[in-house]
C-alpha positions, -999 to +999 in steps of 0.1 A: -055-284+207-080-264+228-117-267+218-139-237+225-171-258+224-165-294+235-201-304+230-202-291+194-169-310+188-185-341+203-215-339+179-193-331+149-170-360+155-201-384+155-215-367+124-182-368+105-176-405+114-211-414+102-206-395+069-173-414+064-191-446+072-170-455+102-181-481+127-163-466+157-156-430+167-132-419+195-139-388+214-120-371+243-140-377+275-156-355+300-184-361+325-210-343+304-199-362+272-201-395+291-236-388+302-246-377+267-232-410+253-252-429+279-283-411+267-276-419+231-273-456+240-304-456+262-324-440+234-311-466+208-290-443+187-257-461+191-248-498+194-225-496+224-199-475+240-169-477+263-150-453+285-112-457+285-100-437+315-063-435+316-055-422+351-018-429+348-014-400+324-038-377+342-058-372+311-096-373+309-097-405+289-115-414+257-151-424+248-153-451+222-187-451+205-199-480+181-222-462+156-255-478+145-265-481+109-297-495+093-291-531+082-309-527+049-302-491+037-269-488+055-280-453+065-269-440+100-295-443+127-287-408+138-301-385+110-296-352+128-274-340+157-280-303+163-264-281+189-291-258+204-273-238+231-240-224+219-212-206+240-222-173+223-259-178+228-270-200+257-305-214+254-323-222+286-358-236+292-382-241+320-395-277+325-428-268+309-412-252+279-387-279+269-394-283+231-404-317+218-383-329+189-404-340+158-435-346+180-415-368+204-397-389+178-364-372+186-345-366+218-336-333+234-306-334+258-308-310+286-283-300+313-301-295+345-293-289+381-300-327+386-275-336+359-277-342+321-309-359+310-334-361+282-360-334+278-387-360+287-369-369+319-364-332+328-402-326+323-410-356+344-387-344+373-401-308+368-366-293+362-355-269+335-320-262+322-297-256+293-309-271+260-276-288+249-287-305+216-312-326+199-310-359+181-334-375+156 
């Protein structure tokens, strides 16, 4: 199956797994998705992750993500995963104009010339880029 928007697919798989109450979700890997997964982990949105690269079959591999839920309420830690820039309408922003998500409580993921990073990191490094998605 060919996916026209792999990042939207990545976000949807996480959203669907959470709604179904799954502990682990598997997603086809790519460099960008791997970096996005690392950001989710660094920001405390997921428990852990692993990259299963199967070079023998010449496929990209799989990202396994252990989802994080609140111990008491059993609610997913990720409340919202929203795609900002879409294939039909790309959204770019300069370093000074990168929007803050819920006054800094959420995380914007930006694809810059220096790689994929959070909006905060992009501002610190003074680079703008494509606003991929935000998490809160």
